[in-house]
C-alpha positions in Angstrom: -14.1 20.1 4.3 -15.3 17.2 6.3 -16.8 15.5 3.3 -13.8 16.3 1.2 -11.3 14.8 3.6 -13.6 11.7 4.2 -13.6 11.3 0.2 -9.8 11.5 0.4 -9.5 8.7 2.7 -11.7 6.4 0.7 -10.0 7.2 -2.6 -6.6 6.7 -1.2 -7.5 3.6 1.0 -4.5 1.3 1.5 -6.4 -1.5 -0.3 -5.5 0.3 -3.7 -1.8 0.8 -2.9 -0.6 -2.6 -4.5 -2.4 -1.9 -7.8 -1.4 1.6 -7.9 2.2 0.8 -7.7 1.9 -1.9 -10.2 0.2 0.4 -12.6 2.8 3.1 -12.0 5.5 0.8 -12.9 4.0 -0.1 -16.3 3.3 3.6 -16.9 7.0 4.6 -16.2 9.2 1.9 -17.3 10.9 2.4 -20.6 11.3 -1.3 -20.9 9.1 -3.2 -23.5 6.2 -5.0 -21.6 3.8 -7.0 -23.7 0.2 -6.5 -22.9 0.0 -10.2 -22.0 2.6 -9.6 -19.3 0.9 -6.5 -18.0 -2.4 -8.3 -17.8 -0.9 -11.6 -16.2 0.6 -9.2 -13.4 -2.1 -6.6 -12.9 -5.1 -8.9 -13.1 -4.0 -11.4 -10.2 -2.9 -8.3 -8.1 -6.3 -6.7 -8.5 -8.0 -9.9 -7.7 -5.9 -10.7 -4.7 -5.4 -7.2 -3.3 -8.8 -5.7 -3.8 -11.5 -8.3 -4.5 -10.6 -10.9 -2.1 -10.1 -8.3 0.8 -13.3 -6.7 0.0 -15.0 -10.1 0.2 -13.3 -10.8 3.6 -14.3 -7.4 5.0 -17.9 -8.2 4.4 -17.5 -11.7 5.9 -15.7 -10.3 8.8 -18.2 -7.6 9.3 -21.2 -10.1 9.2 -19.4 -12.1 11.8 -19.3 -9.0 14.0 -15.4 -9.1 14.0 -14.9 -5.7 12.4 -17.3 -2.7 12.0 -15.9 -0.1 9.7 -13.5 0.0 6.6 -11.3 2.2 8.6 -10.6 -0.4 11.3 -10.4 2.2 14.1 -10.2 -0.3 16.9 -6.6 -2.1 17.4 -8.2 -5.6 17.6 -10.3 -5.1 14.5 -7.1 -4.3 12.6 -5.4 -7.5 13.2 -7.7 -9.7 11.1 -7.5 -7.7 8.0 -3.8 -7.4 8.3 -3.3 -11.3 8.7 -5.4 -11.6 5.4 -3.4 -9.0 3.7 0.0 -10.2 4.6 -1.2 -13.8 3.4 -2.3 -12.4 0.2 0.9 -10.2 -0.3 3.0 -13.4 0.3 0.9 -15.4 -2.3 1.7 -12.7 -4.9 5.3 -12.7 -4.1 5.6 -16.6 -4.0 3.2 -17.5 -6.8 2.0 -14.6 -9.1 5.3 -12.6 -9.7 7.7 -15.3 -10.2 5.7 -16.4 -13.3 6.3 -12.9 -14.8 9.4 -11.8 -13.0 9.6 -8.3 -13.0 12.3 -7.2 -10.3 11.1 -3.6 -9.6 7.5 -4.9 -9.0 8.7 -8.0 -7.1 10.7 -5.9 -4.7 7.9 -3.2 -4.4 5.6 -6.1 -3.1 8.5 -7.3 -0.9 8.6 -3.7 0.8 4.7 -3.8 1.1 5.0 -7.2 2.7 7.6 -5.9 5.2 5.6 -2.8 5.9 2.4 -4.9 6.6 4.3 -7.2 8.9 5.6 -4.3 10.8 2.4 -2.6 11.1 0.9 -6.0 12.5 3.8 -6.5 14.9 3.2 -2.9 16.4 -0.4 -3.8 17.0 0.8 -6.5 19.6 2.4 -3.7 21.3 -0.9 -1.7 21.3 0.4 0.9 18.8 -1.8 1.8 16.0 0.2 3.2 13.2 -1.6 4.7 10.1 -2.1 2.1 7.4 -3.2 4.9 5.0 0.2 6.7 5.4 2.1 3.4 5.2 0.6 3.0 1.7 1.3 6.5 0.6 4.8 6.4 2.0 5.4 3.2 0.0 4.2 4.5 -3.3 6.1 7.9 -2.8 9.4 6.2 -2.2 8.8 3.7 -5.0 8.3 6.5 -7.4 11.5 8.3 -6.3 13.3 4.9 -6.8 11.9 4.3 -10.1 12.8 8.0 -11.2 16.5 7.1 -10.3 16.5 3.4 -11.7 15.0 4.4 -15.3 16.5 8.0 -15.2 13.3 9.6 -16.0 11.9 12.9 -14.8 8.5 12.1 -13.0 8.7 15.0 -10.6 5.1 15.9 -11.3 4.0 12.4 -10.0 6.3 12.5 -7.0 4.8 16.1 -6.3 1.4 15.0 -6.7 2.0 12.1 -4.4 3.5 14.4 -1.7 0.4 16.5 -1.9 -1.8 13.4 -1.5 0.2 12.3 1.5 -0.4 15.7 2.9 -4.3 15.4 2.3 -4.5 11.8 3.8 -2.6 12.7 6.8 -4.8 15.8 7.2 -8.0 13.5 6.8 -6.9 11.0 9.3 -6.1 13.8 11.8 -9.3 15.6 11.1 -11.3 12.5 11.8 -9.3 11.8 14.8 -8.6 8.4 13.6 -4.9 8.9 14.4 -2.6 10.9 16.5 0.4 12.7 14.9 2.9 10.1 16.0 0.7 7.4 14.5 0.6 9.3 11.1 4.3 9.8 11.2 5.1 6.2 12.2 2.9 4.9 9.4 4.7 7.1 6.8 8.0 6.1 8.0 7.2 2.4 7.9 6.1 2.8 4.3 9.3 4.7 3.3 11.5 2.7 5.1 10.1 -0.7 4.0 10.8 0.4 0.4 14.3 1.8 1.1 15.4 -1.6 2.5 14.7 -3.4 -0.8 16.5 -0.8 -3.0 19.8 -2.5 -2.8 18.4 -5.7 -4.5 17.1 -3.7 -7.8 18.2 -0.2 -7.8 
């Protein structure tokens, strides 16, 4: 069980959440999306939210600023969140306007709000779960896409709910977070997406 839950934490690491949301949009949308547009959106998102953060992690670890990929210490969390926040802003300002897709744009706006909220809470010495923040964002985004495009994606939503439970169990089992930190992270993810719905739903 311990190994299984640890694998869950790795597979559904918040690092992958921006790309997952982008891929889900293209998988669900009934709108015609040329391959060129998909590539021009997915590739920069992949580079900016996965490749660059991984490189940054190794640099920060070599400098002794952080020690593990799960960032258990409050002070360790600040630097990756600074980097992530800057990269999300870059996507909002430079990448998405070139291939403007309102649903994806506001998904990233929600992720930016969630990241900033999580970062601000660190200054209050509160460590909310970034894992659950990410899962909560994807879960709410899926529900919004379902309403927006009037498509039945109940299996995807149910699967995400199951994943959220597994990730929460994993974080609690490893004692990485308390229940309140798990719930707060989930609420941050859900609320940040809710705040953007009036602009595109």
